[in-house]
N, C-alpha and C positions, 0 to 999 in steps of 0.2 A: 653155583660156583663155590668150590670148597677152598676157603681161605687157608686151611691148615694142611693142604696137600704138600708133599715133599717138594721143595723148590729145586730148580735147576742150579747148577754151579754158577752159571752166568748171572742168574737172578740174585743169588747170594753175593756175588762179586759187586754188582752195582749197588745193592742195598748196603753192603759194608762201606763202600765209598760214601754213600749218602749219610750213613751213621757217623763216619769220621768227620765229614764237613759239619754235620749238626753238632757233634761233640765239641769241636773247637769253638763254635758259635755259642754254645751253652756254657763252657767252662772258662774260656779265656775272657774273663770279665774282671772289673775292679773288685767286685765282691762275689762270693759264692753263697748261694741260697737254694732256692727251689730247683735250680738247674742240676744239682747233684742227684737228687732222687729221680728226676726225669731222665738223666743220662743212664743211671743204673737200670731203670725200667726199660728204656729203649734197647739197651744191650741184651737184657734177658728175653725181651720179646723177639729180637733177632735170633738169639741162640736157640730158644725153644721152637721157633718157627722152622729153623733149619735142621733141628735135631729132635724129631718127635719120639725118639726111643726113650722109654721110661727107665730110669735107673733101677737096677735090680740089687745093687749092693750099697751099703752105707746109707740107707734111706734116712735113718734118724739123724745121722751126722749131717747129711745134705740139707735136711730141713732146718736143723739148728743153725748151720752156717748161713743159709738163705735168710733166716729171721734176723741174725746179727747184721748181715750186710744191709738189709732194708732199714733196720733201726739206726745204724750208723749214718746211712745216707739221708734219712729223714731228719736226723738231728741238725742238719744244715738248714732246714726250714724252720725248726722250732726253737733252736738255741744258737747262741753265738760261739761259746767255747773257744775263744780266740787262742788259748794256750796250746791246743792240741790239733788245730786245723792242719798244720803242716804234716803231722803224723798221720792224720786221716787220709790225706792225699797219697801217702805211701802205703798204708796198711790196706785201705779199701780196694785198690786194684789187685793187690796180692791175694786178698781173701776171695775176690771174684774169680781170679785165675785158679786158685786152689779149689774152689767150689766146682768150677766147670770140669776140671780134671778129675775130681772126686766122683762126679756124676757119670762121667764117660769112661772111667778107668775099669778095665777088665782084668787087671793083674791081681795077684793075691797079696800084694804088698800092703800092710796096714797103713792107714792114713797118718798115724802118729809116729811113724818111723822116718828117720832122716833120709832114707833112700827114696821115700815117696815125695818128700819136699824137694829133693834134687830132681826127681822126675818132673815135678811141676815146673821147676826152673828150666829144665831141658826143653819144654814145649815152646819156650820163647824162641829158641834156635830152630826147632822143628817148624815153627810158623813161617820163618823166612825161607827155610828149605822148601816147604810146600809151595809158597808163593812164587819162588823162582822157577820151580818146575811147571807151575800152572801158566805163568807168563810165557815161558819158552814154548809150551805146548800151544798156547793161543797164537803165538807168532808163527809157528809152523803150520797151524791150521789155516790162518789167513793167507799164508804164502801159497798153500796148495789150491785154495779156492780162486786165486787171482791168476791172470795170465802173467807169465814171468816178466814180459816186457812192461806191463802195467805196474807190477810190483816194484820193479827197479825204478820206474818213473816216479812213483809215489815216494820212494825213499829219497830220491834226488830232490824232489820238491820240498819235502820236510827239511832236508839238510840245508837247502838254499834259503828257506824261511828263517832257520835258526841263525844263519850267517847274516842275512839281510837286516834283521831287526836292529842289532847293535850297530851295524855299519851305517844304517840310515840315521840313527840317533846321533852318532859322532859327526857325520857329515852335515846334518842339520844344524848342530851347534856351531860348527865352523862357519857355515854360510851365514848364520844369523850374526856372528861376530864380524864377518867381512862386509855385510850389506845391511844398513839400517832399515831400508825399505822392505827387504825380505823379512827382517825381524818383526817389523810392524805388521806385515801381512800375516805372519804366523800367530802374532799376538791376538788377532781377531778371533781365533778359535775360542770356543767356550772355556771359561775359566776353570771349570771343573776338571778339564783334562790335565791342567797343570797343578791344581790344588788337590787333586785326588791323592789319597795316601796309598800310593802303589806299594810301598815297602811293606806296610802292615798287612794289606790284603793278600799280597803274594806269600808272605810268611804264614798267614792263616791258611791259605790254600795248600801250601806244602805240608803243614802240620796235619790238616784234615785228611789229605791224601795218604800220608804216612800212617796215621791211626787207622784209617779205613782199610788199607792194604794189610796192616798187621792183624786187625780183627778178623778179616777174611781168612788169612793164613792160619790164625790160631783156632778158629772155629772148625776149619777143615782138617787141621792137623790132629785135633783131639778125636776126630771121627775115623781117622785112618787106622786100620788094624796094626800096621807095622810101627806106627808111632804110639798108639794107645797101649799096646802090650810091651812097649819098649821098657826095658829095666836096666838101670845103671848099676853096675857092680859097686856095691857100697858095703863091702865086708868090713865090719868094725875092727878097729885096731886091737890086736890081741896084746894086752898088757897084763902083767901079774905082779902086783906089789908084794914085796916080802912082808909077811904078817908082823914080824918083829919091828921092822922099820915103821910100819903104820901105827903099831901100838906105842912106840916111842914118841912119835909125833903127837898122837892124841893125848898121851899122858902129859907131855910137856905143855901143850896148849891148855889143857884142863887146869893144871897147876897155876898157870899164869892167869887164867880167867877167874879162879877162886880168889886170888889176891885182888884182881881188878874189881870184882863184885863186892868184896869186903869194903874197899875204898869208896865205891859208889854208894853203898848203903850208909856208910859212915858220914860222908860229906853231902852228896847230892840229894839222895832220897830222904835224908834226915832233915833237910831244910837249911843246910849251911854250905857255903862254897869257899873257894880259896880266898884267903885274906887279900883285900885290895882289888877284887874282881866283882863286878855286878853279875846278876844272873844272866843277862843278855851276853856279856863278854865271855862268861864261862861257857855258855851254850854254843856260841859261835866257834870257840876254839876247838871243841871236840866233836862236833856233829858229824862232819864228813868223814873224819877218821873212824868213827864208830860204824858208819855205814859201810865203809871199805872193809873193815875187819869182819863185819857180818857177811859180806859177799865172799871173803876168803874162807870163812867157816863153811859156807854153802858149797864152795868148790871142794873143800876137803871132804865134806860129807859125801858128795857125789863120787869123788874119786875112790874113797874107801868102799862105798857100797858096790861100785862097778868093778874094781880091780883087785880087791883083797879077797882071796879065797882060802879057806882053811877047812880041813876035815875034822878038826878038834872041836867038839861041842863046847868045851869049857872056854877055849880061846875065843870062839865065835860069840859066846854069851858075854864075855868080858868086853869085847870090841863094841857090842851093841850098847852096853852100859856107858862106855866112853863116848860113843856117838850121841847118846841121850843127853849126857852132860854138856856136850858141845851145843846141842840144840837149845838146852836150857840157858846156857851162857849167851847164846845168840839172841834169845828172847829178851834177856835182861838188857843187852846192848841196844836192841831195837827200842825197848821201853825208855832207856836213858836218852837215846837220840830223839825219840818222839817228844819227850818232855823238854829237852833242850830247844828243839825247834819251836814248841809252843811258847816258851819263855822269850825266845827271840822275836816271835811274831807279836807278842804282847807289847814289846818295846818298839818295834819298827814296822808293824803292820803286816797284813796278809797280801801275798802276791800269788800269781799263777804258778811260778816255779816252786814256791813253798808248799802250795796245795798239792802239786804233782808229787813232790817228795813225800808228803804225808801219805798219799795214795800208794806210792811205791813201797813204803815201809809196811803198810797194811797188807799189801800183796805179798811181800817177803815173809811176813808172819804166817800167812796161809800156806805158803810154800814150805816153810820150816815145819809146820804142824803136820802136813801130809808126808813130808820126808821122814819125820819121826815115826809115823805109822808104817812107812815102807821099811824102816830099820827093823821093825819087829814082825811085820807081815810081808814076807819076801815076794809073794805072788803079785803084789800091787805094781802097777806100771807108773813110773814117774813121768815118762815122756807124754803119755796120754793125759795125765792130770795137768802137767805144766802147759801143754798146748790148749787144752779146754779152758782152764782157769785164766790163761792169758787173754783168750778171745772174750770170755765173759767179762773180765775186768775192764778191758778196753771198751767194750760196748757200754758197760755201766758208766764208765767215765764220760762217754758221749751223751748219756741220757740224764745225768744228775744236775744239769745246768750249772756247771762249774763256776762260770762268771758270776752268777747270782749268789752262790754260796760265798764267794770271795767278797762280793759287795756287802753281803749281810754281816760277815765277820768284821769288816772294816767299819761299818756303821755302828755295830755294837761296841767296838773299841772307841769310836768317837763319843758315844754316849757315856762310857765309863771314864775316859781320860781326856776328852776334848781334843784328841789328836787325830788328824786325817790327812791323807795326801790326795787332793783332788786331781792332780796331774796324772797319778797312776790310774784312778778311776776312769779318767778320760780315755785311757788306752784300752779299756775293756769294752770297746765298741758300744752297741746299743744298750746293753745292760748297765754299763757305767754311766752313759748319758742320762738314762732314766733316774739313776741314783743321784746324779749331780743336780738334776732339776728338783727332785724331792728335797735334797739338802739345801738348795737355795731358798726354797719356800720356808724352811725352818730357820735358817740362819744366813742372812745376806752379807754378813761381815767376815766371812771366811776369806782370807787373802787369796787373790787370784781366781776365785770361783766365778765371779761375774765375767771376767775376761775370757775364761775358758768357754763358758756358755755362749758368749758373743761370737767367738771364733767358730764354735760348732755350728751356730745358726748361719753365719756367713758362708761357711763351707757347704752347708746343706743347700743354700740358695744357688751356689755356683755348681753344685754337683748334678750331673746328668745321670740319674739312676736308671738302670735297666731292669726289666722284669726278671731277668735270669738271676740276679742277685737278691731277689726278694726273700726276706727273713722276717718272721712275725715279730721278734723282739726289736729288730732294727726299724721296722715299720712303726711300731709303737713309739719308739724313741723319737723318730722324726716327727710324728704327730704331736707329741708332747712339746717338742722343741719349737714347732711352728706356732703353736697357740700360746706359748709362754711369753709374756711381755718382759722385755729387757730394757732397762733405762739406758 
């Protein structure tokens, strides 16, 4: 028996429904853990089983995306990373969809073009279109195989069942209210009939069926030639900035930034701040403004690179110098914002949001460096680098154990200043719990620490953990919490 033979559409249909039911059982849980890599693995097994065709284009990019998807999914097993799990649940399905379309795409549209991304999004609509056609075809096929009289009788029976169920429920409730003996008789039925959580399981069934039907339509749509070669007209908007307007804007911005950098080096980088302000207050006042200005600079850079065209070599060279100055000023602003945030963290501690902002600023610095290269080397592709670096950065963010790094920074701050916020560490899931247990062993006099651990332990005893949410760090935290004696 060849397990890898091409399946029939009917087999794929029922296996997709089974996958949808399994997915809601794996994912709809209080905690996410090993269920995520299992779900991703099941989807790819279903996809490769239904599509044995080896991709002939974009093989390196396909392998790269596949590796990133696996690494992100397995991070749910090895790390907590509570600060980006919401983003993971958005980015991961999109990357999987992008990867599937990339492997089955036969058009000549480059993967880093906006038109390709729009084609990926269009397959969500194609999935429902194919699904509707398949269900209508199945209905017509069943109708042809049955006697017309039998077919009409089956339709009437199904319709009568749909009407009878709510009618019986309403009439039963009324009769139970009218006659106590009848109510007592019905109460003799097993308690599980009345205590069963019908709403939850009906909702789970609906979600599972919807996901299964969508996956079936998506897998089939990407294999259909009329969908696969479909191309959305995505002609770029033709804009052409006047070169003198662009030069005026760039010169004005550069003059302003020269003045700003002079003030920054005189006050901030030299070790003095405004009179009457602490470093933390000064840092908080200007951080977000500097990040916003940096993003404005990036927008100006992209606009000038994309929409300013000139045949004069002298003017083109002068514009490149102005753009280089913009990049340099943006680098100084990022450095200033980075230092401000570090000063603020030294005063108020390290959090997930502040860690992500640090990461975003480092990512912006890389973007500016590459954009500067693009200013002088015009054949470089910005879109390709932005997309590639974005996926790499997001994958690295999932693999560096962000919660542990935040805990380590807060513990170092505690050693240096004696200040720590145990309530925030509690919010860092298993990583924070382990740190709190270690902290309690070193110092039992920290206000609120013992109460936090007692609540954690009581919650652990009440909690009904499922294997779908298994995570190595959380499992270690629960083990430490169970054996740790609390007075």
